[in-house]
C-alpha positions in Angstrom: 122.5 93.2 82.9 122.3 95.0 86.0 126.4 94.5 86.0 126.4 96.0 82.3 124.3 98.9 83.2 126.4 99.7 86.7 129.9 99.3 84.6 131.0 102.1 82.6 133.8 100.2 80.4 134.3 96.6 79.4 137.1 95.7 81.7 135.0 96.9 84.7 132.1 94.7 83.4 134.4 91.6 82.4 136.1 91.5 86.2 132.5 92.0 87.8 130.9 89.5 85.4 133.6 86.8 86.6 133.0 87.2 90.0 129.2 87.0 89.4 129.8 83.7 87.5 131.9 82.3 90.2 129.7 82.7 92.4 126.8 81.1 90.8 129.0 78.0 89.7 129.5 77.5 93.7 125.6 77.8 94.1 125.1 74.9 91.6 123.5 76.9 88.2 123.9 75.1 85.0 127.0 76.2 82.9 124.7 76.5 80.0 122.2 79.3 81.7 125.6 81.4 82.9 127.4 81.6 79.7 124.1 82.5 78.0 123.2 85.0 80.3 126.8 86.7 80.0 126.8 86.6 76.3 123.4 88.5 76.4 125.0 91.1 79.0 128.0 91.5 77.0 126.7 92.1 73.6 123.7 94.9 74.9 124.3 98.1 74.4 124.7 100.0 77.5 123.2 103.0 76.2 119.8 101.4 75.4 120.2 99.7 79.0 120.3 103.0 80.1 117.2 104.4 78.8 114.4 104.5 81.0 111.5 102.2 79.8 108.3 103.5 79.8 105.1 101.0 79.7 101.7 102.1 78.1 99.5 101.1 80.9 96.5 98.7 79.9 93.1 100.4 79.6 91.3 96.5 78.9 89.7 94.8 82.1 91.2 91.7 82.9 89.4 88.7 84.7 91.8 87.9 87.5 91.3 84.5 89.5 93.1 81.7 91.0 93.9 78.7 89.0 92.2 75.6 89.4 91.6 72.5 87.3 88.6 73.9 86.4 90.6 76.8 84.3 89.2 75.4 80.7 85.3 75.7 81.6 85.9 78.9 83.2 87.4 80.3 80.0 84.7 78.5 77.3 82.0 79.6 79.6 82.9 83.4 79.7 83.5 83.2 76.0 80.2 81.7 75.1 78.3 84.7 77.2 81.0 87.3 76.1 78.6 89.1 73.8 76.0 89.6 76.3 78.9 92.4 77.9 79.5 93.7 74.6 75.8 94.6 73.5 76.1 97.0 76.8 77.5 100.1 75.2 79.2 101.8 78.2 81.4 98.8 78.6 82.7 98.7 75.4 85.8 100.6 76.1 86.9 98.3 79.1 86.6 95.1 77.8 87.9 93.4 74.2 86.4 91.5 71.7 87.6 88.1 73.6 87.7 87.3 77.1 91.2 88.0 78.9 91.8 86.1 81.6 95.2 86.3 84.0 95.5 83.3 86.6 96.9 83.9 90.3 99.0 81.4 91.7 97.0 78.9 93.9 98.2 78.0 97.2 100.7 74.9 97.5 101.7 72.7 100.5 104.6 74.8 101.1 101.9 78.3 101.3 99.2 76.0 103.5 102.4 74.7 105.7 104.6 77.4 106.3 103.3 80.9 107.7 105.4 84.1 106.6 104.5 86.2 109.8 105.7 85.4 112.8 102.8 84.4 115.4 103.3 84.3 119.4 103.4 80.7 120.4 101.8 79.6 123.4 105.5 79.3 125.5 105.3 82.4 127.1 101.7 83.1 127.4 100.2 79.3 127.9 98.3 79.5 124.7 95.8 82.2 125.9 95.4 85.3 124.1 97.8 88.2 125.2 96.0 91.0 127.0 96.8 94.4 128.7 99.1 97.4 128.1 102.7 97.0 128.0 105.8 99.4 126.4 106.4 98.6 122.8 110.3 98.7 124.1 111.6 100.8 120.6 109.9 104.7 121.5 111.0 107.4 124.3 107.4 106.9 125.8 107.9 103.2 127.0 109.5 104.7 130.3 106.2 106.0 131.1 104.2 103.2 130.6 102.9 101.0 133.4 102.6 97.1 132.1 99.5 96.0 133.7 96.4 93.8 133.0 94.1 95.9 134.8 93.3 99.3 135.8 91.4 100.8 138.9 88.6 103.2 138.5 89.8 106.7 140.3 86.1 107.3 141.2 84.5 104.6 142.9 87.9 102.1 143.1 86.6 99.4 140.8 89.4 97.0 139.2 88.6 96.2 135.7 90.5 94.0 133.4 91.9 94.8 130.2 90.5 92.8 126.9 92.6 93.6 124.4 96.7 93.9 124.0 97.7 97.6 123.7 101.1 99.5 123.7 102.9 102.8 122.9 101.4 102.7 118.8 98.2 101.3 119.5 95.4 103.5 118.2 91.8 104.4 119.5 92.5 104.1 122.8 91.4 105.8 126.2 94.4 106.0 128.7 94.9 107.4 132.0 98.2 109.6 133.4 98.0 108.9 137.3 100.6 111.5 139.3 102.2 111.0 142.1 100.0 114.1 143.9 97.8 111.3 143.5 95.5 113.3 140.6 94.7 111.2 137.6 93.9 112.6 133.9 91.5 110.6 131.7 91.9 111.1 127.6 91.4 109.6 124.4 93.0 109.6 121.4 92.2 108.2 118.0 96.3 108.4 117.2 99.0 106.2 118.2 99.3 106.4 121.8 103.0 107.4 122.1 102.1 110.4 119.8 99.7 111.7 122.2 102.0 111.4 125.2 104.8 113.3 123.3 102.3 116.1 123.0 101.3 116.3 126.6 105.4 116.3 127.5 105.8 118.9 125.0 103.3 121.0 126.4 104.7 120.7 129.5 108.3 121.5 128.7 106.6 124.9 126.9 104.3 125.5 129.6 106.5 128.6 130.9 106.9 130.1 127.9 103.4 129.7 126.3 102.3 131.4 129.6 104.7 134.2 129.2 103.0 134.6 125.5 99.7 134.5 127.3 98.5 131.4 126.0 96.2 129.0 127.5 97.6 125.6 128.8 96.1 122.3 128.6 95.1 120.6 131.7 98.0 118.3 132.1 100.4 121.1 131.4 98.6 123.2 134.0 99.0 120.8 136.8 102.7 120.1 136.3 103.5 123.7 135.8 101.6 124.8 138.7 102.4 121.6 141.4 105.5 120.2 139.9 107.3 123.3 138.9 106.8 122.6 135.0 110.0 120.2 135.0 110.0 117.1 132.6 112.1 115.1 135.3 108.9 115.1 137.5 106.8 113.5 135.1 108.9 110.6 135.5 107.8 110.2 139.0 104.4 109.3 137.0 102.6 106.6 135.4 100.9 106.5 132.5 98.4 103.7 131.7 95.8 103.2 129.0 92.5 101.7 129.0 90.0 100.4 126.8 
């Protein structure tokens, strides 16, 4: 049907349909099914296919549950007690006179054995949970990240180990910007870390213009403007570390 909808004339349709038929036969599809689908598409009116189809939303409530071997028992129990729900006037507009049940596919052996999401194996971590701060590898903030699994308290010098996995895209973190002076700025953010650091870099680059317009500077922008000339290349000498 898609070829019929996309092709404006019969000649183009037959050409593309023949190519698709050849590919389907090579993949082992039965000839009977291919022939039936071809005739259905050939006899279809293209103008009708191009018309948008509108589905009337269903207002009734369905019971959706996973299919199991007690399915018929569940349906009988619902049917036997359905009149209890019908006696409630507020539910009358939401339910049918008889139960409407939709089954959800149950997990099979393939679903149990095969995982759809990749999980980090123990090859590189020895089976242990990966903790620490890392660059995500796909943003312009990665160059400022200092990969580490611990951080040093700038006040008392104590070292603390990070208990979670954190990268440039992590939200709700406490982070430290360590300058080569050395000065340390401690901040926190609920948004992605990379977006917060991008704002810091933006305020550094616009510090001179903001001063000319009598705008107040942030602590980070003020420091880099007065002690490092306000140039972004100076920030590359600094390391951005984050801690939780």
